[in-house]
C-alpha positions as CSV (number, residue, x, y, z in Angstrom):
1,M,105.3,135.6,84.4
2,I,108.9,134.5,84.3
3,N,110.3,133.9,80.8
4,I,111.0,130.2,80.6
5,N,114.4,130.8,78.9
6,V,115.7,132.5,82.0
7,L,113.9,130.3,84.5
8,Y,116.8,128.3,85.8
9,P,119.3,131.2,86.3
10,I,116.5,133.0,88.1
11,I,116.1,130.1,90.5
12,L,119.8,130.2,91.2
13,C,119.1,133.6,92.5
14,C,121.4,134.1,95.4
15,C,124.7,132.3,95.0
16,L,127.5,131.5,97.4
17,A,130.2,134.0,98.3
18,A,133.7,132.9,97.1
19,V,135.3,130.2,99.4
20,P,138.4,129.5,97.4
21,Q,140.3,127.3,99.8
22,V,137.3,125.0,100.5
23,R,136.4,124.7,96.8
24,A,139.9,124.2,95.5
25,K,140.9,121.5,98.0
26,H,137.8,119.7,99.1
27,L,134.8,120.2,96.7
28,P,134.1,118.7,93.3
29,E,133.7,120.8,90.2
30,Y,129.9,120.9,90.2
31,V,129.8,122.5,93.6
32,A,132.1,125.3,92.3
33,E,130.0,125.7,89.2
34,S,126.8,126.1,91.1
35,A,128.5,128.5,93.6
36,N,129.8,130.7,90.8
37,A,126.5,131.0,89.0
38,I,125.5,134.5,88.0
39,D,123.2,136.3,90.5
40,K,119.8,137.4,89.1
41,E,117.3,139.8,90.5
42,V,114.1,137.9,91.4
43,E,110.9,139.8,91.3
44,T,108.5,137.0,92.0
45,Y,110.1,134.6,94.5
46,N,113.6,134.5,95.9
47,F,115.0,131.0,96.7
48,T,117.8,132.4,98.8
49,S,117.8,129.2,100.8
50,C,119.0,127.3,97.8
51,Q,122.6,128.1,98.7
52,I,122.1,126.0,101.8
53,Y,119.7,123.2,100.5
54,C,120.3,122.9,96.8
55,Y,124.1,123.0,96.2
56,G,127.3,124.3,97.6
57,P,130.0,123.6,100.1
58,L,127.8,123.5,103.2
59,L,125.4,120.9,101.7
60,H,128.4,118.8,100.4
61,T,130.2,118.8,103.8
62,V,127.1,117.9,105.9
63,Q,125.7,115.3,103.5
64,M,129.0,113.5,103.0
65,A,129.4,113.2,106.7
66,K,126.3,111.0,106.7
67,L,125.0,112.3,110.0
68,F,121.5,110.9,109.4
69,P,120.2,107.5,108.3
70,D,118.0,109.3,105.7
71,S,119.8,112.0,103.7
72,K,116.4,113.9,103.4
73,T,116.5,114.7,107.1
74,F,119.2,117.5,106.8
75,V,117.6,119.3,103.9
76,D,114.3,119.4,105.7
77,M,115.8,121.1,108.8
78,K,115.1,124.8,109.5
79,L,117.8,127.4,109.6
80,K,118.3,129.3,112.9
81,A,119.9,132.3,111.1
82,S,119.6,133.7,107.6
83,P,121.3,131.8,104.7
84,E,123.9,134.5,104.4
85,K,124.7,134.5,108.1
86,T,124.8,130.7,108.1
87,M,127.3,130.7,105.2
88,E,129.5,133.2,107.1
89,L,129.4,130.9,110.2
90,F,130.2,127.9,108.0
91,E,133.2,129.6,106.4
92,A,134.5,130.5,109.8
93,F,133.8,127.0,111.0
94,M,135.7,125.4,108.1
95,A,138.6,127.8,108.5
96,S,138.9,127.0,112.2
97,K,139.0,123.3,111.5
98,N,141.6,123.7,108.7
99,N,138.9,122.7,106.2
100,A,138.9,119.2,107.6
101,P,136.3,118.9,110.4
102,T,135.5,115.6,112.1
103,N,132.0,114.2,111.8
104,D,131.4,115.1,115.5
105,E,132.4,118.7,114.8
106,I,130.1,118.8,111.7
107,R,127.3,117.4,113.8
108,K,127.8,120.1,116.4
109,F,127.7,122.8,113.7
110,V,124.4,121.4,112.4
111,N,122.9,121.2,115.8
112,D,124.0,124.8,116.6
113,N,122.7,126.2,113.3
114,F,119.7,124.1,112.3
115,G,116.4,123.2,114.0
116,D,114.5,119.9,113.7
117,K,113.0,118.8,110.4
118,G,109.3,119.4,109.7
119,T,108.9,122.3,112.0
120,E,107.5,124.5,109.2
121,L,104.3,122.5,109.2
122,E,101.5,121.9,111.7
123,V,98.9,119.2,111.7
124,W,95.7,120.5,110.1
125,S,92.3,119.0,110.2
126,P,90.4,119.8,106.9
127,T,87.6,122.2,107.6
128,D,85.5,120.6,104.8
129,W,85.9,117.0,106.1
130,V,82.6,115.1,105.9
131,E,82.0,112.2,108.3
132,N,79.9,110.1,105.9
133,P,80.6,111.0,102.3
134,A,78.1,109.7,99.8
135,F,80.5,107.2,98.2
136,L,80.1,105.0,101.3
137,N,76.5,104.4,100.3
138,L,77.8,102.7,97.2
139,V,79.7,100.1,99.2
140,N,77.6,97.0,100.3
141,D,80.2,94.9,102.1
142,P,80.2,96.1,105.8
143,D,83.9,95.5,106.2
144,L,84.7,97.4,103.0
145,K,82.4,100.2,104.1
146,Q,84.2,100.5,107.5
147,W,87.5,100.5,105.6
148,G,86.2,103.4,103.4
149,M,85.3,105.3,106.6
150,D,88.8,104.6,108.0
151,L,90.4,105.9,104.8
152,N,88.2,109.0,104.9
153,N,89.5,109.6,108.5
154,I,93.1,109.3,107.3
155,W,92.8,112.6,105.4
156,K,92.7,114.3,108.8
157,E,95.9,112.5,109.8
158,L,97.7,113.6,106.5
159,G,96.5,117.3,106.6
160,R,99.2,119.9,107.0
161,K,99.3,123.7,107.2
162,M,102.3,125.9,106.9
163,K,103.1,128.0,109.9
164,D,102.9,131.8,109.6
165,D,106.6,132.0,110.0
166,V,107.2,130.2,106.7
167,H,105.4,133.1,104.9
168,K,107.2,135.7,106.9
169,N,110.7,134.2,106.7
170,P,110.7,131.8,103.8
171,E,114.5,132.0,103.5
172,Y,114.9,130.0,106.7
173,Y,113.2,126.9,105.2
174,S,113.6,124.5,102.3
175,I,109.9,124.3,101.9
176,I,108.2,126.3,99.1
177,P,105.5,128.5,100.7
178,V,102.0,127.9,99.4
179,P,98.8,129.7,100.4
180,N,96.5,126.7,101.2
181,P,96.8,123.6,103.5
182,V,97.7,120.3,101.8
183,I,97.2,116.6,102.2
184,V,100.7,115.0,102.2
185,P,101.6,111.5,101.0
186,G,102.8,110.3,104.4
187,G,105.8,108.7,106.0
188,R,109.1,110.6,105.1
189,F,107.1,112.7,102.6
190,I,106.0,115.6,104.7
191,E,105.4,118.1,101.9
192,F,103.3,118.0,98.7
193,Y,104.5,115.9,95.7
194,Y,103.4,116.7,92.2
195,W,102.0,113.5,90.7
196,D,100.9,112.1,94.0
197,S,98.6,115.1,94.3
198,Y,96.5,113.9,91.3
199,W,95.2,110.7,93.0
200,I,95.0,112.5,96.4
201,I,92.8,115.2,94.9
202,R,90.5,112.6,93.2
203,G,90.2,110.8,96.6
204,L,89.3,114.1,98.2
205,L,86.7,114.9,95.6
206,Y,85.0,111.5,96.2
207,C,85.0,112.4,99.9
208,E,83.3,115.7,99.1
209,M,86.3,117.7,100.3
210,R,86.1,120.2,97.4
211,N,87.6,123.1,99.2
212,T,90.7,121.1,100.2
213,A,91.1,119.8,96.7
214,R,90.7,123.2,95.1
215,G,93.2,124.7,97.6
216,M,95.8,122.1,96.6
217,I,95.3,122.8,92.9
218,E,95.5,126.6,93.6
219,N,98.8,126.0,95.4
220,L,100.3,124.3,92.4
221,M,99.0,127.0,90.0
222,S,100.6,129.6,92.2
223,I,104.0,127.8,91.9
224,V,103.7,127.8,88.1
225,Q,103.1,131.6,88.3
226,R,106.1,132.1,90.6
227,I,108.7,129.9,89.1
228,G,107.4,128.7,85.7
229,F,106.8,125.0,86.5
230,I,105.9,122.6,89.3
231,P,108.9,120.9,90.9
232,N,109.1,117.3,91.9
233,G,107.9,118.2,95.4
234,G,107.3,121.2,97.6
235,R,111.0,121.9,98.5
236,V,113.5,124.3,96.9
237,Y,116.0,121.5,96.5
238,Y,113.8,119.9,93.8
239,W,114.2,123.0,91.7
240,G,115.7,121.4,88.6
241,R,113.1,118.7,87.9
242,S,109.3,118.3,87.7
243,Q,107.2,115.1,87.6
244,P,104.6,113.7,85.2
245,P,102.5,116.9,84.3
246,L,99.1,116.1,85.8
247,L,98.0,119.6,86.8
248,A,95.6,119.8,83.9
249,G,94.2,116.4,84.9
250,M,93.7,117.8,88.5
251,V,91.8,120.8,87.2
252,K,89.7,118.6,84.9
253,S,88.9,116.3,87.8
254,Y,87.8,119.2,89.9
255,V,85.6,120.6,87.1
256,D,84.1,117.2,86.3
257,F,83.0,116.9,90.0
258,T,81.9,120.5,90.5
259,K,80.8,121.6,87.0
260,D,82.7,124.9,87.8
261,D,83.6,125.8,84.2
262,R,84.8,129.2,85.4
263,F,87.6,127.5,87.3
264,A,88.7,125.7,84.2
265,I,88.7,128.9,82.1
266,N,90.6,130.9,84.7
267,A,93.2,128.1,84.8
268,L,93.9,128.2,81.1
269,E,96.9,130.6,81.1
270,I,98.7,128.6,83.7
271,L,97.9,125.2,82.1
272,E,99.2,126.5,78.7
273,H,102.4,127.8,80.4
274,E,103.1,124.5,82.0
275,F,102.4,122.6,78.8
276,E,104.7,124.8,76.8
277,Y,107.4,124.5,79.5
278,F,107.5,120.8,79.0
279,I,107.5,121.1,75.2
280,N,110.2,123.7,75.2
281,N,112.5,122.0,77.7
282,H,111.9,118.3,77.3
283,S,111.6,117.8,73.5
284,V,113.7,115.5,71.4
285,Q,113.5,114.2,67.8
286,A,112.8,110.5,67.2
287,K,112.2,109.2,63.7
288,G,111.5,112.7,62.5
289,H,108.9,113.4,65.2
290,D,108.9,115.7,68.2
291,L,108.5,113.8,71.5
292,A,109.4,114.5,75.1
293,V,111.8,112.9,77.5
294,Y,112.3,113.3,81.3
295,R,115.2,115.8,81.7
296,D,116.6,117.5,84.8
297,S,118.4,120.8,84.5
298,S,120.3,121.3,87.8
299,K,123.8,120.5,88.8
300,G,125.2,118.0,91.2
301,P,123.7,115.1,93.2
302,R,120.2,115.1,94.5
303,P,120.3,117.1,97.7
304,E,117.9,114.8,99.4
305,S,120.0,111.7,98.4
306,Y,123.4,113.4,98.2
307,S,125.9,110.9,99.5
308,E,124.0,108.0,97.8
309,D,124.4,109.7,94.4
310,V,128.1,110.5,95.1
311,E,128.7,106.8,95.9
312,T,126.9,105.6,92.7
313,A,129.0,108.0,90.7
314,E,132.3,106.6,92.0
315,S,132.7,104.3,88.9
316,F,132.9,107.4,86.7
317,H,136.3,108.9,86.3
318,T,135.7,112.5,85.2
319,D,133.7,115.3,86.6
320,E,131.8,115.6,83.4
321,A,130.8,111.9,83.5
322,K,129.8,112.2,87.1
323,E,127.7,115.2,86.3
324,D,126.0,113.3,83.5
325,H,125.2,110.5,85.9
326,Y,123.7,112.9,88.4
327,S,121.5,114.3,85.7
328,E,120.3,110.8,84.7
329,L,119.4,110.0,88.3
330,K,117.5,113.3,88.7
331,S,115.7,112.8,85.4
332,A,114.6,109.4,86.6
333,A,113.3,111.1,89.7
334,E,111.4,113.5,87.5
335,S,109.6,110.5,86.0
336,G,108.4,109.4,89.4
337,M,110.0,106.0,88.9
338,D,113.1,106.4,90.9
339,F,114.6,103.9,90.3
340,S,114.0,101.2,87.8
341,S,115.6,99.1,85.1
342,R,113.3,101.0,82.8
343,W,116.0,103.6,82.6
344,Y,119.0,101.3,82.1
345,I,120.8,101.1,78.8
346,N,124.0,99.1,79.1
347,E,126.8,98.9,76.5
348,N,124.9,96.1,74.8
349,G,121.8,98.2,74.5
350,T,119.7,96.2,77.0
351,N,118.1,97.0,80.3
352,I,120.4,94.6,82.3
353,G,122.5,96.6,84.7
354,N,122.4,99.0,87.7
355,L,122.2,102.7,88.5
356,S,125.4,103.4,86.7
357,D,123.7,102.3,83.5
358,A,120.9,104.9,83.9
359,K,120.3,106.8,80.6
360,T,116.9,108.4,81.4
361,R,117.4,111.4,79.1
362,S,118.0,109.0,76.1
363,I,114.7,107.1,76.5
364,V,111.5,108.4,75.0
365,P,108.8,107.4,77.6
366,V,105.4,106.3,76.6
367,D,103.6,107.8,79.7
368,L,105.0,111.3,79.5
369,N,104.0,111.7,75.9
370,A,100.6,110.2,76.5
371,I,100.1,112.7,79.4
372,L,101.2,115.6,77.2
373,Y,98.7,114.6,74.6
374,W,96.0,114.6,77.4
375,N,97.2,118.0,78.5
376,A,96.7,119.4,75.0
377,K,93.2,117.8,74.8
378,I,92.2,119.2,78.2
379,I,93.4,122.7,77.3
380,A,91.4,122.5,74.0
381,E,88.3,121.4,76.0
382,F,88.7,124.3,78.4
383,H,89.1,126.8,75.5
384,A,85.9,125.4,74.0
385,K,84.1,126.1,77.3
386,A,85.4,129.7,77.0
387,G,84.3,130.0,73.4
388,N,87.9,130.5,72.2
389,V,87.5,128.6,68.9
390,D,91.0,129.5,67.5
391,K,92.8,128.4,70.7
392,M,90.7,125.3,70.9
393,A,91.8,124.4,67.3
394,E,95.4,125.2,68.1
395,Y,95.6,122.8,71.0
396,E,93.6,120.1,69.2
397,T,96.2,120.3,66.5
398,K,99.0,120.0,69.0
399,A,97.3,117.0,70.5
400,Q,97.0,115.4,67.1
401,K,100.7,115.9,66.4
402,I,101.6,114.2,69.7
403,K,99.3,111.4,69.0
404,E,100.8,110.9,65.5
405,A,104.3,110.8,67.0
406,I,103.2,108.3,69.6
407,Q,101.8,106.1,66.9
408,A,104.8,106.4,64.6
409,V,107.6,106.0,67.2
410,L,106.1,104.3,70.3
411,W,103.5,101.9,69.0
412,N,105.1,98.6,68.2
413,E,103.2,96.3,65.9
414,E,105.2,93.2,66.7
415,A,104.9,93.6,70.5
416,G,101.2,94.6,70.2
417,C,101.7,97.5,72.6
418,W,103.5,100.8,73.0
419,L,107.1,100.7,74.0
420,D,109.6,103.3,75.2
421,Y,112.2,104.2,72.6
422,D,116.0,104.1,72.9
423,L,117.5,107.2,71.3
424,I,121.1,105.9,71.6
425,N,120.5,102.6,69.8
426,E,117.5,103.9,67.8
427,K,115.3,101.0,68.7
428,P,112.2,100.2,70.8
429,R,112.7,98.9,74.3
430,D,110.8,95.6,74.3
431,Y,110.6,95.3,78.1
432,F,107.3,95.3,80.0
433,V,106.6,98.4,82.1
434,T,103.1,99.2,83.3
435,S,103.5,102.7,81.7
436,N,103.5,101.0,78.3
437,L,99.7,100.9,78.6
438,A,99.4,104.6,79.5
439,P,97.9,105.6,76.1
440,L,94.8,103.5,76.9
441,W,94.2,105.7,80.0
442,V,94.1,109.0,78.1
443,K,93.0,107.6,74.7
444,A,96.1,108.6,72.9
445,Y,95.4,106.4,69.9
446,N,93.2,106.4,66.9
447,I,89.7,105.6,68.1
448,S,89.0,103.8,64.8
449,D,91.7,101.3,65.8
450,T,90.0,100.4,69.1
451,D,89.2,96.8,68.3
452,K,92.6,96.1,66.9
453,I,94.4,97.8,69.8
454,S,92.3,96.0,72.4
455,A,93.1,92.6,70.8
456,S,96.8,93.4,70.6
457,V,97.0,94.7,74.2
458,L,95.2,91.7,75.6
459,S,97.5,89.4,73.7
460,Y,100.5,91.4,75.1
461,I,99.1,91.0,78.6
462,E,98.7,87.2,78.1
463,K,102.1,86.8,76.6
464,N,103.7,88.6,79.6
465,K,101.5,86.6,82.1
466,L,100.4,89.7,83.8
467,D,97.2,88.1,85.1
468,T,99.1,85.6,87.2
469,F,100.2,87.8,90.1
470,P,97.9,87.7,93.2
471,G,99.0,91.2,94.4
472,G,98.6,93.2,91.3
473,V,100.5,93.9,88.1
474,P,104.2,94.5,88.9
475,N,105.8,97.6,87.5
476,T,108.4,95.6,85.6
477,L,109.3,92.0,85.3
478,Y,113.0,92.5,86.2
479,H,114.1,91.9,89.8
480,T,116.8,94.5,90.5
481,G,116.2,95.5,94.1
482,E,115.1,98.9,93.0
483,Q,111.7,99.9,94.2
484,W,110.1,100.5,90.8
485,D,111.1,97.0,89.6
486,F,109.6,93.6,90.2
487,P,107.9,92.6,92.4
488,N,106.7,96.0,93.5
489,V,103.2,97.2,92.6
490,W,102.1,100.9,92.8
491,A,98.7,102.3,93.1
492,P,99.0,105.1,90.4
493,L,100.2,102.6,87.8
494,Q,97.5,100.1,88.7
495,Y,95.1,102.9,88.2
496,I,96.5,103.9,84.8
497,V,96.4,100.3,83.6
498,I,93.0,99.3,85.0
499,E,91.3,102.5,84.0
500,G,92.9,102.3,80.6
501,L,91.5,98.8,80.0
502,D,88.1,100.1,81.0
503,N,88.4,103.1,78.8
504,I,89.1,101.1,75.6
505,G,85.6,99.9,75.9
506,T,85.6,96.4,74.5
507,P,83.9,93.7,76.5
508,E,87.1,91.6,76.9
509,A,89.2,94.6,78.1
510,Q,86.5,95.8,80.5
511,K,86.1,92.3,82.0
512,L,89.9,92.2,82.7
513,S,89.8,95.7,84.1
514,K,87.0,94.9,86.5
515,S,88.8,91.7,87.6
516,W,92.0,93.5,88.3
517,G,90.2,96.4,90.0
518,H,88.5,94.0,92.4
519,R,91.7,92.2,93.0
520,W,93.5,95.4,93.9
521,V,90.8,96.5,96.3
522,K,90.8,93.1,98.1
523,S,94.6,92.8,98.3
524,N,94.9,96.3,99.7
525,F,92.2,95.5,102.2
526,A,94.0,92.3,103.3
527,A,97.2,94.4,103.9
528,Y,95.2,96.9,105.9
529,R,93.4,94.2,107.9
530,D,96.7,92.7,109.0
531,S,98.6,96.0,109.6
532,R,96.1,98.8,110.0
533,A,98.2,100.7,107.5
534,M,98.0,101.9,103.9
535,F,101.3,101.5,102.0
536,E,103.2,103.4,99.3
537,K,103.7,100.2,97.4
538,Y,102.7,96.5,97.4
539,D,104.0,93.1,96.4
540,A,102.8,91.5,93.2
541,E,103.7,88.0,94.5
542,K,101.7,88.2,97.7
543,F,98.0,88.9,98.1
544,G,98.0,91.6,100.8
545,G,101.7,92.0,100.9
546,H,103.5,95.4,101.0
547,G,106.5,96.2,98.9
548,G,110.1,97.0,99.6
549,G,113.5,97.7,98.1
550,G,115.0,101.0,97.0
551,E,116.7,103.8,99.0
552,Y,114.3,103.9,101.9
553,G,111.9,101.6,103.8
554,V,108.3,101.1,102.9
555,Q,106.3,104.2,103.8
556,K,102.8,104.3,105.4
557,G,100.1,106.8,104.9
558,F,99.5,106.8,102.0
559,G,98.0,109.5,99.9
560,W,97.8,108.1,96.4
561,T,97.0,104.6,97.6
562,N,94.1,106.0,99.7
563,G,92.8,108.0,96.7
564,V,92.8,105.1,94.3
565,I,91.0,102.8,96.8
566,I,88.4,105.4,97.6
567,E,87.6,105.9,93.9
568,W,87.4,102.2,93.3
569,L,85.2,101.6,96.4
570,A,82.9,104.1,94.8
571,K,83.2,102.3,91.4
572,Y,83.1,98.7,92.5
573,G,81.7,98.7,96.0
574,H,78.2,97.7,95.0
575,E,79.5,94.4,93.6
576,I,82.6,93.4,95.7
577,S,82.0,90.9,98.6
578,L,84.8,89.8,100.9
579,S,83.1,86.5,101.7
580,N,84.9,83.4,100.5
581,T,87.8,85.4,99.2
582,G,90.4,85.1,101.9
583,A,90.1,88.8,102.5
584,A,87.5,88.9,105.3
585,G,87.8,91.9,107.4
586,P,88.7,92.4,111.1
587,N,85.1,92.3,112.1
588,S,84.7,88.9,110.5
589,R,87.8,87.6,112.2
590,F,86.5,88.9,115.5
591,V,83.1,87.3,114.9
592,S,84.8,84.0,114.0
593,L,86.8,84.1,117.2
594,L,83.7,84.8,119.2
595,G,82.0,81.9,117.5
596,V,84.7,79.5,118.4
597,T,84.8,80.7,122.0
598,A,81.0,80.4,122.3
599,I,81.0,76.8,121.0
600,A,83.7,75.9,123.5
601,L,81.8,77.5,126.4
602,I,78.5,75.8,125.3
603,G,80.3,72.5,125.1
604,A,81.8,73.0,128.5
605,F,78.5,73.8,130.1
606,A,76.7,71.0,128.3
607,G,79.4,68.5,129.5
608,R,79.0,69.6,133.1
609,F,75.2,69.3,132.8
610,I,75.4,65.7,131.4
611,W,78.0,64.7,134.0
612,R,75.9,66.0,136.8
613,T,72.6,64.5,135.4
614,W,73.8,61.0,134.4
615,F,76.7,60.3,136.8
616,K,75.7,62.0,140.0
């Protein structure tokens, strides 16, 4: 296994040949720094394609030409020749154009040397797909049951398998090879994404697709073994950042469904490694306690949003300041919330601002630390299954320390909730974010304080009027136009909040949890009824409305939304009825239309009969 201290130099494994004219005249400093990184021998996996897709003069030249409406398009395209040969062709191309090619010339170079995006994957129908999984028997409303069947069918639409050529010639692609097929989120996201996979896998388990779920988990574990951590998504250009570490939660979900304790025990080394990766590479000190922050470790703009990042960095006047800004953006991407006012710290220490105010690395996030606590608890639980008493005690102690730090630094008595912590101004960030409630989900609090915490959190919810939104609890209450701000609502955060309220166990909290769970199901159904689509995000202000904003349009599919709804159909399906809710399904609308038509026809025939009988 790769030593974590040398992980990142290893990933920068095959760097660019010197291109002094191009670098000196046309490329910013971070490109030269990445290109001059020290070569390392890679024994486990060689990301030679990083010199094309992660950094360097070719990436800079193509992305700044803005050839495609979506910057992700280029970095998902296949090479026609090896990375080394492509770089030789690029150097010759730049020299022939005096290092100043036109956009049309750059476009021709791309067309000549790259294939279409997404050619590394083929549609795959899961072999363990079940036509009528048992959860459908728990759903009483006929329209909701049909919806559950439709969602189960969508897994076949989102199934993908890597072509054999990816494994034979991985250097020709930006995708990271994995051994098993996957369920992708949908839309522009045509590869696996880390935290999305947690809710996708839970949905698969409810649909009895255990082999597919296990295969996806094994893919992620193989990546930890190869490169030491799980990147943001299944592409080499995500190499410097991860996402909320939910691999342990995926393994626990699988084991809870299958009772396969051996799978849990066999996963322990990998789960420990990932946990220690986060602790070693994301830790900060706050009020004398060790906690974690989101933190990227790569150089330059995000490859998949390259020109956008360069443009947002224009207000910074030095290469160092621009590089710091890029790191803040990528760290926000690691959080999964890219982007949000959650990560803004302006000169006055508030969250009012824009992307230039992003200070992600200086904000201690409630959710990350709660999830790391959960990781330690799960690892301790698995060691108990293995009979490893000493290791169980070690990870119970680690969990306890994280919980104590969460209580000391992130719990805010005045607010009555947990709050992110600002390391720059050394103060809590008293702004609502759904992730403030994440400790409820994983029980990262003193159980003896349950009644007090329940009362405080319910008061916090009432104070922020979170029960007034017809489409679900918005991620924040600040309308910035960014997709993780008001009014957007996201399935994974609804899940964390609603399951958290249920987990706390008091009657009042569980009543609100059920109310919000029912509302989310009905609102999602209304959106599906009207569009025949499942969306990445929804609108808090509109019952059945989908979300918007951010760097790209609303995406359909959609893996984590489907997973949450399937789980909640299993949980609430016996008690939810669509009648008299405004969320009647397509069958009901069709029946209503037939009814109106029938009445009209009956009236017409009756009229003709009366006319002929009485007035003939």
